[in-house]
C-alpha positions as CSV (number, residue, x, y, z in Angstrom):
1,M,0.0,0.0,0.0
2,T,1.3,3.4,-1.0
3,E,1.9,6.2,1.3
4,K,-0.8,8.2,-0.5
5,K,-3.5,5.5,0.1
6,K,-2.6,5.3,3.8
7,K,-3.1,9.0,4.2
8,T,-6.5,8.7,2.4
9,L,-7.7,5.9,4.6
10,I,-6.7,7.9,7.8
11,I,-8.6,10.9,6.6
12,V,-11.7,8.8,5.8
13,G,-11.5,7.2,9.2
14,I,-11.3,10.6,11.0
15,C,-14.3,11.9,9.0
16,L,-16.4,8.8,9.9
17,A,-15.5,9.2,13.6
18,V,-16.5,12.8,13.6
19,A,-19.7,12.1,11.9
20,L,-20.5,9.4,14.4
21,V,-19.9,11.7,17.4
22,V,-22.1,14.4,15.8
23,A,-24.9,11.9,15.3
24,I,-24.8,10.7,18.9
25,V,-24.8,14.3,20.2
26,L,-27.8,15.2,18.0
27,F,-29.6,12.0,19.1
28,L,-29.3,12.9,22.7
29,L,-30.2,16.6,22.2
30,L,-33.4,15.6,20.4
31,G,-34.6,13.4,23.2
32,G,-33.6,10.1,21.9
33,G,-31.4,9.2,24.8
34,K,-32.7,7.7,28.1
35,G,-32.3,9.2,31.5
36,E,-33.1,12.4,33.4
37,G,-33.4,14.6,30.3
38,Y,-36.8,13.1,29.5
39,R,-38.5,13.3,32.9
40,I,-39.1,17.0,33.5
41,I,-41.3,18.4,36.3
42,K,-41.8,22.1,35.8
43,L,-43.9,24.7,37.8
44,Y,-45.3,26.6,34.8
45,Q,-47.7,28.8,36.8
46,V,-47.7,30.0,40.4
47,N,-50.7,32.0,41.7
48,G,-50.1,33.4,45.1
49,S,-47.2,31.8,47.1
50,A,-45.7,28.4,47.5
51,T,-42.4,26.9,48.7
52,L,-40.1,24.1,47.4
53,E,-38.1,22.0,49.9
54,R,-35.1,20.1,48.6
55,A,-33.0,17.7,50.6
56,G,-29.5,19.1,51.4
57,V,-30.6,22.5,50.1
58,G,-33.4,23.8,52.2
59,V,-36.7,25.7,51.6
60,M,-37.0,28.2,48.8
61,D,-39.8,30.3,47.3
62,A,-41.5,28.3,44.4
63,T,-41.4,30.4,41.2
64,E,-42.6,29.9,37.7
65,N,-40.5,27.8,35.3
66,I,-38.4,26.3,38.1
67,V,-37.7,22.6,37.5
68,M,-38.4,20.2,40.4
69,Q,-36.2,17.2,41.2
70,D,-37.3,13.8,42.5
71,Q,-38.5,13.9,46.1
72,D,-38.8,17.7,46.2
73,I,-41.6,18.7,48.5
74,L,-44.1,21.4,47.2
75,S,-46.2,23.3,49.7
76,V,-48.9,25.6,48.4
77,M,-50.1,28.3,50.7
78,D,-53.6,29.6,51.6
79,K,-55.5,31.3,48.7
80,S,-52.8,30.1,46.2
81,S,-52.4,27.4,43.5
82,V,-49.6,25.9,41.4
83,R,-49.8,24.3,38.0
84,L,-47.2,21.7,37.1
85,Q,-46.1,20.1,33.8
86,L,-44.7,16.5,33.8
87,D,-42.9,15.6,30.6
88,Q,-44.8,16.9,27.5
89,D,-48.4,15.5,28.1
90,K,-49.1,15.3,31.8
91,Y,-50.4,18.2,33.9
92,A,-51.4,18.8,37.5
93,L,-53.1,21.6,39.5
94,A,-52.2,21.8,43.2
95,E,-54.8,23.7,45.1
96,A,-54.4,25.9,48.2
97,N,-53.1,24.3,51.4
98,T,-51.6,21.3,49.4
99,R,-48.4,19.5,50.3
100,L,-47.0,16.9,47.9
101,S,-43.8,15.3,46.5
102,I,-43.2,13.8,43.0
103,E,-41.2,10.8,41.9
104,A,-40.5,10.7,38.1
105,T,-38.2,8.0,36.8
106,G,-37.5,6.1,33.6
107,D,-37.6,7.2,29.9
108,E,-40.1,7.8,27.1
109,K,-40.8,4.1,26.6
110,A,-40.9,2.9,30.2
111,N,-41.5,5.5,33.0
112,K,-43.0,5.7,36.4
113,T,-44.7,8.7,38.0
114,N,-45.9,8.8,41.6
115,I,-47.4,11.9,43.3
116,N,-47.3,11.5,47.0
117,L,-50.2,13.6,48.2
118,V,-49.8,14.4,52.0
119,S,-52.6,16.9,52.3
120,G,-54.8,19.2,50.2
121,A,-56.0,18.4,46.6
122,V,-54.6,17.9,43.2
123,T,-56.3,17.6,39.8
124,I,-54.5,15.5,37.2
125,E,-54.7,15.5,33.4
126,I,-53.0,12.9,31.3
127,Q,-53.4,13.7,27.7
128,N,-52.1,10.5,26.1
129,K,-52.6,7.0,27.3
130,L,-49.6,5.5,29.0
131,G,-47.6,2.7,27.3
132,S,-47.8,-0.8,28.7
133,E,-44.5,-0.4,30.5
134,S,-45.4,2.9,32.1
135,S,-47.4,3.8,35.2
136,Y,-48.9,6.9,36.8
137,Q,-50.3,6.9,40.3
138,V,-51.3,9.1,43.3
139,T,-50.4,7.8,46.7
140,T,-52.2,9.1,49.8
141,P,-51.7,8.0,53.5
142,N,-54.4,5.3,53.1
143,S,-54.6,4.5,49.3
144,V,-53.0,4.1,45.9
145,M,-54.8,5.4,42.9
146,A,-53.5,4.2,39.5
147,V,-54.5,5.5,36.0
148,R,-53.7,5.0,32.3
149,G,-55.1,8.2,30.7
150,T,-57.7,10.4,32.4
151,V,-58.7,13.6,34.2
152,F,-59.4,13.2,38.0
153,R,-59.0,14.9,41.4
154,V,-57.7,13.6,44.7
155,F,-58.4,15.3,48.0
156,V,-56.7,14.4,51.3
157,G,-58.3,15.9,54.4
158,T,-61.4,15.5,56.5
159,D,-65.1,15.1,55.7
160,E,-68.0,17.2,57.1
161,N,-67.9,15.1,60.3
162,G,-64.1,15.6,60.8
163,K,-63.1,12.1,59.8
164,P,-59.8,11.7,57.9
165,I,-60.4,10.7,54.3
166,A,-58.9,10.4,50.8
167,K,-61.5,11.3,48.1
168,L,-61.3,10.5,44.4
169,D,-63.4,12.3,41.8
170,V,-63.2,11.0,38.2
171,F,-64.0,13.6,35.5
172,E,-63.0,11.4,32.5
173,G,-61.7,7.8,32.0
174,K,-61.3,5.5,35.0
175,V,-59.1,5.2,38.1
176,T,-58.4,2.1,40.2
177,V,-58.1,2.4,44.0
178,K,-56.4,0.1,46.5
179,R,-56.5,0.5,50.2
180,V,-53.2,0.9,52.2
181,N,-53.1,-0.5,55.8
182,V,-50.5,-1.0,58.4
183,N,-50.0,-4.5,59.7
184,E,-49.2,-5.7,63.2
185,K,-45.5,-5.3,62.5
186,G,-46.0,-1.6,61.6
187,E,-45.4,-2.3,57.9
188,T,-47.4,-0.6,55.2
189,V,-49.3,-3.1,53.1
190,V,-51.2,-2.4,49.9
191,S,-54.4,-4.5,49.7
192,E,-55.0,-6.8,46.8
193,E,-58.7,-5.8,46.7
194,E,-59.2,-3.2,43.9
195,Y,-62.0,-0.7,43.3
196,T,-62.7,1.2,40.1
197,A,-64.3,4.6,39.6
198,E,-65.3,5.5,36.1
199,K,-66.3,8.9,34.6
200,G,-68.6,10.6,37.0
201,G,-67.8,8.2,39.9
202,Q,-66.4,9.0,43.3
203,I,-64.5,6.8,45.9
204,I,-64.0,7.8,49.5
205,V,-61.4,6.0,51.6
206,Y,-61.7,6.4,55.3
207,F,-58.7,5.8,57.5
208,S,-57.9,5.7,61.2
209,D,-55.7,3.8,63.7
210,D,-58.3,1.0,63.7
211,V,-57.8,-0.9,60.5
212,E,-61.4,-2.2,60.5
213,E,-62.6,1.4,60.1
214,N,-60.5,1.9,57.0
215,I,-63.4,1.3,54.7
216,I,-64.1,2.3,51.1
217,E,-67.3,4.0,50.0
218,V,-68.2,4.2,46.3
219,N,-70.6,7.0,45.2
220,E,-72.2,6.9,41.7
221,E,-73.8,10.4,42.2
222,P,-71.1,12.6,43.9
223,D,-71.6,16.1,45.1
224,Y,-69.1,18.6,43.4
225,S,-70.0,21.6,45.6
226,D,-66.6,21.5,47.3
227,L,-64.6,22.0,44.0
228,D,-62.1,24.9,44.3
229,L,-62.5,27.9,42.0
230,E,-59.0,27.3,40.5
231,T,-60.0,23.7,39.7
232,L,-63.2,24.8,37.9
233,M,-61.2,27.4,35.9
234,Y,-58.7,24.7,34.9
235,L,-61.5,22.3,33.8
236,S,-63.1,25.1,31.8
237,E,-59.8,25.5,29.9
238,I,-59.6,21.8,28.9
239,V,-63.3,20.9,28.5
240,E,-63.2,21.5,24.7
241,D,-60.4,19.0,24.2
242,R,-61.6,16.4,26.7
243,D,-64.7,14.2,27.2
244,L,-65.5,15.5,30.7
245,I,-68.5,14.7,32.8
246,F,-69.3,18.5,32.7
247,T,-70.2,20.6,29.7
248,E,-68.6,24.0,29.3
249,E,-72.0,25.7,30.3
250,E,-72.2,23.6,33.4
251,I,-68.7,24.5,34.5
252,Q,-69.4,28.2,33.9
253,A,-72.6,28.0,36.0
254,M,-70.6,26.3,38.8
255,I,-68.0,29.1,38.6
256,L,-70.6,31.8,38.8
257,E,-72.4,30.2,41.7
258,L,-69.2,29.8,43.6
259,M,-68.2,33.4,43.0
260,A,-71.7,34.6,44.1
261,N,-71.3,32.5,47.3
262,E,-67.9,34.0,48.0
263,E,-69.3,37.6,47.4
264,G,-72.2,36.8,49.7
265,S,-69.8,35.6,52.3
266,D,-67.8,38.9,51.9
267,V,-71.0,40.9,52.3
268,E,-71.9,39.0,55.5
269,N,-68.4,39.6,56.8
270,T,-68.7,43.3,55.9
271,E,-72.1,43.5,57.7
272,E,-70.6,41.9,60.8
273,S,-67.7,44.3,60.7
274,Q,-70.1,47.3,60.4
275,E,-72.2,46.0,63.4
276,E,-69.0,45.6,65.5
277,S,-67.9,49.1,64.4
278,Q,-71.3,50.5,65.4
279,E,-71.2,48.8,68.8
280,E,-67.6,50.2,69.4
281,S,-68.9,53.7,68.4
282,Q,-71.8,53.5,70.8
283,E,-69.4,52.4,73.6
284,E,-67.1,55.2,72.8
285,S,-70.0,57.7,72.9
286,Q,-71.1,56.4,76.2
287,E,-67.6,56.7,77.6
288,E,-67.3,60.3,76.2
289,S,-70.7,61.2,77.8
290,Q,-69.6,59.8,81.1
291,E,-66.3,61.7,81.0
292,E,-68.1,65.0,80.1
293,S,-70.5,64.5,83.0
294,Q,-67.6,63.9,85.4
295,E,-65.8,67.0,84.1
296,E,-68.9,69.2,84.6
297,S,-69.3,67.9,88.1
298,Q,-65.7,68.7,88.9
299,E,-66.0,72.2,87.5
300,E,-69.1,72.8,89.6
301,H,-67.2,71.6,92.6
302,Q,-64.2,73.9,91.9
303,E,-66.5,76.9,91.5
304,A,-68.2,76.2,94.8
305,S,-64.8,75.9,96.5
306,A,-63.3,79.1,94.8
307,P,-63.8,81.5,97.7
308,S,-61.9,79.4,100.2
309,E,-59.1,79.0,97.6
310,Q,-58.9,82.8,97.3
311,T,-58.6,83.2,101.0
312,N,-55.8,80.7,101.2
313,A,-54.0,82.6,98.4
314,S,-54.3,85.8,100.4
315,V,-52.9,84.1,103.5
316,E,-49.9,82.8,101.4
317,T,-49.2,86.2,100.0
318,A,-49.2,87.8,103.4
319,A,-46.8,85.1,104.7
320,S,-44.4,85.8,101.8
321,V,-44.3,89.5,102.6
322,E,-43.5,88.9,106.2
323,N,-40.8,86.4,105.2
324,P,-39.0,87.7,102.1
325,S,-36.1,85.3,102.7
326,Q,-38.4,82.3,102.1
327,E,-39.4,83.8,98.7
328,S,-35.8,84.2,97.6
329,T,-35.0,80.6,98.6
330,S,-38.0,79.3,96.7
331,S,-37.0,81.3,93.6
332,N,-33.5,79.9,93.7
333,S,-34.8,76.4,94.1
334,M,-37.1,76.8,91.0
335,E,-34.1,78.1,89.0
336,E,-32.0,75.1,89.9
337,S,-34.8,72.7,89.1
338,S,-35.2,74.4,85.7
339,S,-31.5,74.1,85.0
340,V,-31.5,70.4,85.8
341,E,-34.5,69.8,83.5
342,E,-32.8,71.7,80.6
343,S,-29.6,69.7,81.1
344,S,-31.5,66.4,81.2
345,S,-33.5,67.4,78.1
346,A,-30.2,68.3,76.2
347,E,-28.7,64.9,77.2
348,E,-31.7,63.0,76.0
349,S,-31.8,65.0,72.7
350,S,-28.1,64.2,72.2
351,S,-28.7,60.5,72.9
352,V,-31.5,60.4,70.3
353,E,-29.3,62.0,67.7
354,E,-26.5,59.6,68.3
355,S,-28.9,56.6,68.1
356,S,-30.4,57.8,64.9
357,S,-27.0,58.3,63.3
358,E,-25.9,54.7,63.9
359,E,-25.6,52.6,60.8
360,P,-27.6,49.4,60.5
361,S,-25.7,46.3,61.4
362,S,-27.1,44.2,58.5
363,Y,-28.9,44.5,55.2
364,T,-31.3,42.4,53.2
365,V,-30.3,41.0,49.8
366,T,-33.3,40.0,47.7
367,F,-32.9,37.6,44.7
368,L,-35.5,38.2,42.0
369,Y,-36.7,35.9,39.2
370,N,-39.1,37.4,36.7
371,G,-39.8,40.3,39.0
372,K,-40.8,38.0,41.9
373,T,-38.8,37.1,45.1
374,F,-36.9,33.8,44.7
375,A,-34.9,34.0,47.9
376,T,-33.6,36.5,50.5
377,Q,-30.4,36.7,52.6
378,I,-29.5,38.8,55.7
379,V,-25.9,40.0,55.3
380,D,-23.8,41.8,57.9
381,A,-22.9,45.4,56.9
382,G,-19.7,45.3,54.8
383,G,-20.0,41.6,54.2
384,T,-20.7,39.8,50.9
385,A,-23.8,37.8,49.7
386,T,-23.6,34.2,48.5
387,K,-25.3,32.5,45.5
388,P,-28.4,30.6,46.5
389,K,-27.8,26.9,46.3
390,M,-30.9,26.4,44.2
391,Q,-31.3,27.9,40.8
392,P,-34.7,29.3,39.6
393,A,-34.2,28.0,36.1
394,A,-32.2,25.4,34.2
395,S,-30.2,28.1,32.4
396,G,-29.0,31.6,33.3
397,S,-27.1,33.3,36.1
398,W,-27.4,36.0,38.8
399,D,-26.6,39.5,37.4
400,F,-24.3,40.4,40.3
401,D,-20.7,40.5,41.5
402,F,-20.7,38.4,44.6
403,T,-17.4,40.0,45.8
404,T,-19.3,43.3,46.3
405,K,-19.5,44.5,49.9
406,I,-23.1,45.0,51.0
407,T,-23.7,48.5,52.4
408,E,-27.4,48.8,51.7
409,D,-30.5,46.7,51.0
410,T,-29.8,45.1,47.6
411,S,-31.8,43.4,44.8
412,V,-30.2,40.8,42.5
413,N,-31.9,39.8,39.2
414,W,-31.7,36.5,37.3
415,K,-30.7,36.9,33.6
C-alpha cells in the first residue's frame, strides 16, 4: 500500500469518527437518549405563594418555570395554587393548602410517575394513554390510585364530620383504587382488593388507627360543591379537548355560583364588621358622655370651693411678705430645678441624635426571578452575599458580582 493510500484511509476514518460523534450528540439533544433529560417536572404557573423544599438545600420560594427534582416537596399556601407540567403531556393543578412530592423516573418508553399527596387536593390531566411499560399513580396516606389516561381529582383531608379521608373524583376515563393499611409489625401493606371509579364516579377511603374502620365508599352520584375555583377554571380551559362529565356551560354555571357565594360571604363579613364598628362607636359615645359628665361635676365643685381658695391665696401672699427670705429661697430652688431639667433634656436629645446616626448592622439581599422574590439573605454590613444553592431555572445566572461589599439593601436579578 502506497503512502498516499494510507493518508487517504486515515482521513476517511477521521471523518467517519467525527460524523458518528455528531450523530450521537444530535440524538441525545433531540430526546432520543434515556435518563433524566426526558423526565421534566416544571412549575409553569404559580398563583399566590408556594415553597419548594429540597434535601440538602433547604426551603425556597417556588417560582414559575423552576424545575423540580425527584422527592422535592411542594407546599402551596392559603389562597394560592400551582400548575405543574410533567414531561410533555401530563399536567397537575395543586390547590391551596396542598403538600406533595413527586417521583418521576424512567424514559419515554418505560417510565414511572408517583405523586405522594400528603394533604390538600390535586387535579390530574393525562393527555395521552400510557404505554404498557409505564405507570402513573397518586399515593395518599391510606390508598394508591392508578390510571392509564384520564382527568381526575384527589383530596386528602377530613369530611363534614371531621373524619380523615382520601376522596377521588373522576371527570374522565377511569381510576383504580387500592387501600393501604399498616399490619401488626407496623409495615405498610397495599391491599389486593381493587375498586374502580369511572367517569362521574367517586370513591372515598376512610382511615384511622383502627384498620377495621379503613373502609371504602363508592358513590355513583357525587356532590361537586366543594370544588375549588382554580379547579373549575382549569376544567373550563380543557373541556373542549376532553370528554369530561361536565359541559362548558355547566362549568361556567358552577363558577358563577361559587363566585356569588364568595361575594355573599364577603357581604356577611362586611355587615358583621359594620355591626362591630357601630357597637364600638356606641361604647365610645357612652364613655365620652360619662367623661363630660364627670368634668362638669368637677367644674361645679371647683366653682363652689373658689372663695376658700382665694382666702388661702391671700394668706400665702401675706406670709411671703412677712418672710422675704423664704421667697428668695423658693426662687433659687425653682431656677436650679429648671437648670436640671434643661440639662436632662439636652442629654436626651443628644442621645437620640447619636442613636439615629448609627448605621444598620445588617442588610437584606433579595434575589428576584421574573420580578418575583426567589430568595432572601441577611448580610452583615460590609459583608458579601452568596449565591443561592438552588437555581430558579435550568439556564441563566445571577446578574451580580458576589465579591461586592453590601452597604445597603440590595436586589439581585436573574438573567
